[in-house]
C-alpha positions in Angstrom: 6.5 28.6 -27.5 9.5 26.1 -27.8 12.7 27.6 -25.6 15.6 27.8 -28.3 18.6 26.4 -27.0 21.9 29.1 -26.7 24.9 27.6 -27.6 26.1 27.5 -24.2 23.7 25.1 -23.4 24.9 22.6 -25.3 28.2 22.5 -23.2 26.4 22.1 -19.6 28.7 19.6 -18.1 26.1 18.4 -15.4 24.1 17.6 -18.0 26.3 15.3 -19.7 27.1 13.4 -16.4 23.3 12.6 -16.1 24.1 10.4 -19.2 24.9 7.0 -17.9 27.2 5.7 -20.7 28.7 8.6 -20.4 30.0 8.1 -16.9 30.5 4.3 -17.3 33.1 5.8 -20.5 34.4 8.0 -17.8 34.7 5.7 -14.4 36.3 2.9 -16.8 38.9 5.3 -18.1 39.5 6.4 -15.1 39.8 3.0 -13.3 42.6 2.0 -16.7 44.6 5.8 -15.8 44.9 4.3 -12.1 45.9 0.5 -13.4 48.3 2.3 -16.2 50.0 4.1 -13.7 50.2 0.9 -10.9 51.5 -1.7 -13.8 54.2 1.3 -15.1 55.3 1.7 -11.8 55.8 -1.9 -11.9 57.6 -1.7 -14.9 55.6 -4.0 -16.5 55.5 -4.9 -20.0 51.6 -4.5 -19.7 52.4 -1.2 -18.1 55.0 -0.2 -20.8 52.0 -0.8 -23.1 50.1 1.3 -21.9 52.6 4.5 -22.0 53.3 4.1 -25.5 49.9 3.1 -26.9 47.7 5.8 -25.1 49.9 8.3 -25.2 52.3 8.4 -28.2 50.5 6.2 -30.8 47.0 5.7 -31.4 45.3 8.7 -30.2 47.6 11.8 -31.1 49.3 10.0 -34.3 46.8 7.2 -36.0 43.6 9.5 -35.5 45.3 12.5 -37.2 47.0 10.5 -40.2 44.1 8.5 -40.6 42.1 8.6 -43.7 39.4 8.1 -42.0 40.0 12.1 -40.3 41.4 13.6 -44.4 38.2 12.1 -45.8 36.0 13.7 -42.9 37.1 17.0 -43.4 36.8 16.8 -47.1 32.9 15.9 -46.4 32.6 18.4 -44.1 33.9 21.2 -46.3 31.6 19.8 -48.8 29.0 20.2 -46.9 30.0 23.8 -45.7 30.1 24.8 -49.4 26.6 22.7 -50.2 25.4 25.0 -47.6 25.8 28.2 -48.7 24.3 27.9 -52.4 21.5 24.7 -51.4 21.1 26.3 -47.4 17.1 25.1 -47.4 16.9 22.3 -49.7 20.1 20.5 -48.1 18.0 20.9 -44.6 15.5 18.1 -45.7 19.0 15.8 -45.2 21.1 17.6 -41.7 20.0 18.7 -39.0 19.7 22.5 -38.8 22.4 22.8 -36.0 24.8 20.1 -37.5 27.6 22.3 -37.5 27.3 22.7 -33.8 26.7 19.0 -33.1 29.8 18.4 -35.0 31.5 20.9 -32.2 29.3 19.2 -29.5 29.4 15.4 -30.1 33.2 16.4 -30.6 33.9 16.8 -27.0 30.6 14.5 -25.6 31.0 11.7 -27.1 34.0 11.3 -29.6 37.3 12.0 -27.2 36.0 9.7 -24.5 35.3 6.9 -27.0 38.7 7.4 -28.8 40.2 6.7 -25.1 38.3 3.7 -24.9 39.3 2.7 -28.2 42.9 3.0 -27.2 42.5 1.1 -24.2 40.8 -1.6 -26.5 43.8 -1.9 -28.7 46.1 -2.0 -25.6 44.3 -5.0 -24.3 44.3 -6.6 -27.7 47.9 -6.2 -28.5 48.8 -7.5 -25.3 47.0 -10.8 -25.1 46.8 -11.6 -28.4 50.5 -11.6 -28.6 52.0 -12.7 -25.0 49.0 -14.2 -23.3 48.5 -18.3 -23.8 45.6 -18.8 -26.3 42.6 -20.9 -26.0 42.5 -24.1 -27.9 40.0 -23.1 -30.1 40.4 -24.6 -33.1 41.1 -28.3 -31.1 37.6 -28.0 -29.3 35.6 -26.7 -32.9 37.6 -29.3 -34.8 34.3 -31.3 -35.5 32.5 -28.7 -36.5 35.1 -27.6 -39.1 35.4 -31.0 -40.1 31.4 -31.3 -40.7 31.3 -28.2 -42.5 34.4 -28.1 -44.5 32.9 -29.7 -47.9 30.1 -27.1 -48.3 33.0 -24.1 -47.6 35.4 -25.9 -50.2 32.8 -26.1 -52.8 31.7 -22.5 -53.0 32.6 -20.9 -56.4 35.0 -18.4 -56.9 33.0 -15.5 -56.8 31.5 -16.2 -53.7 34.7 -16.6 -51.9 35.5 -12.8 -53.1 32.8 -10.9 -52.7 32.3 -12.2 -48.9 36.0 -11.2 -49.2 34.5 -7.1 -50.2 31.9 -7.4 -47.6 34.0 -8.3 -44.7 37.2 -6.5 -45.3 36.3 -2.7 -47.2 32.7 -3.1 -46.9 32.6 -3.4 -42.8 35.3 -0.7 -42.9 33.3 1.4 -45.1 29.9 0.9 -42.3 32.2 3.0 -40.2 30.9 6.0 -41.9 27.9 5.8 -40.0 29.6 7.7 -36.9 30.0 10.8 -39.3 26.5 10.6 -39.2 26.5 10.4 -35.7 28.5 13.1 -35.4 26.0 15.7 -36.9 22.9 14.1 -35.3 20.8 16.0 -33.3 19.0 12.5 -32.2 20.6 11.9 -28.5 19.0 8.7 -28.7 20.5 7.6 -31.8 24.2 8.8 -30.9 23.9 6.9 -27.3 23.1 3.8 -29.0 25.7 4.4 -31.4 28.8 5.4 -29.3 27.7 4.2 -26.4 26.9 0.2 -27.5 30.0 0.2 -29.5 32.3 1.9 -26.8 30.7 -0.8 -24.4 31.3 -3.4 -26.4 35.1 -2.6 -26.8 35.1 -2.3 -23.3 34.4 -6.4 -22.5 35.9 -7.3 -25.8 39.2 -5.5 -24.8 39.1 -7.5 -21.7 37.5 -11.0 -23.1 40.8 -10.5 -25.3 43.2 -10.1 -22.8 42.0 -12.9 -20.8 41.1 -15.5 -23.2 43.3 -14.5 -26.6 42.5 -16.9 -29.5 44.6 -17.5 -32.8 42.0 -17.2 -35.7 41.4 -20.4 -37.6 43.4 -19.6 -40.4 46.4 -19.1 -38.6 46.6 -22.4 -36.6 45.5 -24.6 -40.1 46.0 -22.8 -43.1 45.9 -25.6 -45.0 41.9 -25.8 -44.2 41.9 -23.0 -46.2 43.5 -23.6 -49.2 39.9 -23.7 -50.9 40.3 -19.6 -50.7 41.7 -18.2 -54.1 44.4 -15.6 -54.2 44.3 -12.5 -54.5 41.8 -11.4 -51.7 42.1 -8.8 -49.3 42.2 -11.4 -46.7 45.3 -12.5 -47.4 46.7 -8.7 -47.4 45.0 -8.4 -44.1 46.4 -11.5 -42.4 49.7 -10.8 -43.8 49.9 -7.4 -42.3 48.5 -9.2 -39.0 51.4 -11.6 -39.1 53.8 -8.9 -39.8 53.2 -7.0 -37.0 52.6 -10.2 -34.8 56.4 -10.9 -35.7 57.4 -7.2 -35.2 56.0 -7.4 -31.4 57.8 -10.8 -30.6 61.0 -9.4 -31.9 60.9 -5.8 -30.5 58.5 -5.6 -27.6 57.5 -2.1 -27.0 59.9 -0.3 -29.5 57.1 -1.7 -32.1 55.1 1.2 -31.4 57.8 3.6 -32.4 58.3 1.7 -35.5 54.7 1.4 -36.2 54.6 5.5 -36.0 50.7 5.2 -34.5 49.5 3.3 -37.1 46.5 1.2 -36.8 47.4 -2.2 -34.3 45.6 -5.3 -35.6 47.1 -7.9 -33.3 45.7 -11.7 -33.9 42.7 -12.0 -31.9 39.5 -14.2 -32.4 37.6 -14.1 -29.4 35.1 -12.4 -29.3 34.2 -11.6 -32.6 33.6 -7.6 -32.9 32.8 -8.0 -36.7 29.8 -9.5 -35.8 29.0 -7.4 -33.1 29.1 -4.2 -34.9 27.1 -5.7 -37.7 24.4 -6.7 -35.5 24.8 -3.1 -34.1 24.1 -2.1 -37.4 20.9 -4.0 -37.6 19.5 -3.3 -34.5 19.9 0.6 -34.6 18.4 0.2 -38.3 15.3 -1.5 -37.0 15.3 1.0 -34.1 15.4 4.3 -36.8 15.6 3.9 -40.0 12.8 2.5 -43.1 12.2 -1.0 -43.6 14.2 -1.2 -46.5 17.5 -0.3 -44.8 16.3 -2.9 -42.2 16.6 -5.5 -45.0 19.9 -4.5 -46.7 21.4 -4.8 -42.7 20.1 -8.1 -41.9 21.7 -9.1 -45.0 24.9 -7.7 -44.2 24.7 -9.2 -40.8 24.6 -12.6 -42.3 27.0 -12.2 -44.7 29.7 -10.6 -42.2 28.5 -13.9 -40.0 29.1 -16.3 -42.9 32.3 -14.6 -44.3 33.8 -14.8 -40.9 33.6 -18.3 -40.8 34.6 -19.1 -44.5 37.3 -16.9 -44.8 38.8 -18.1 -41.5 39.0 -15.2 -39.3 36.7 -16.1 -36.6 35.4 -19.7 -34.4 31.9 -20.2 -34.1 32.2 -19.3 -30.5 33.5 -16.2 -31.4 30.6 -14.7 -33.5 28.0 -16.5 -30.4 29.9 -14.1 -27.9 30.2 -11.0 -30.4 26.8 -11.1 -31.0 25.3 -11.6 -27.5 27.8 -9.3 -26.1 26.6 -6.6 -28.2 22.6 -7.6 -28.0 23.0 -7.5 -24.4 24.5 -4.3 -24.3 22.2 -2.7 -26.6 19.5 -4.1 -25.0 20.9 -2.4 -21.6 21.4 0.8 -23.1 18.1 1.1 -24.8 16.6 0.4 -21.5 
């Protein structure tokens, strides 16, 4: 007879720390904690960034004030209502212990995951604004000149379509984490939260060490073929406003932003492409063929959109995809 796991059994911390990915999470967070204290004690700008971002900004204000958090509560409330009326039928679509899974996964995966995101934004902000930028536009100039006749001759509807996929479409794809939150599949959760978190760790370090401005900020005239009214332009303007705010106000910008998402200008590597590849790899291993095909198309639309819309260089996309593929393979094995 199968042994039924008690509620307390889900909170056996010794089992959690046997999970290699979680161990890496906590070691990374511990290292950053001492590194942040060291930088704060020296009163460096990076130390102040750690202090303001980690303890006053992203985790406690942005998460609780975000539409993601609000809509997650709405969706979970709707599921509770539906379960009270259609309990048996709902279990065809949801794990039987989905409510327990939410609580357990929040402590097991989400909390360390959110701290990893904090560190990522801290490094990204500091690196993209104050470090010397790598001249990727100059290095890839030949590629961009060669490809410009193709990029500039596309129909207007295609630019708008790529814009929708790249900005709101990519953001919408993050609702996959709500599925991971209610899931009972430990393998799926490890590859979802684990690969994303480990990619952020490495990506944040690379943003800090090799900051690069997106192509559209280097030579805006090159992208004059893009029509007005794109979501991309709103996003770009938001990035430029935040960069200007940080350059003028420094760490005071964190208080002025009141915990809103920090989206500085940093191109290398492309996490848009990395996450799109992760979705495809997850679909390949866990989903039906038609979902695999959709995720594959989504990946290529993100790659193409990142270049045509001016968000990333070619090396950004290659690096983002390579990082996620290697991390996914490591976690899988």
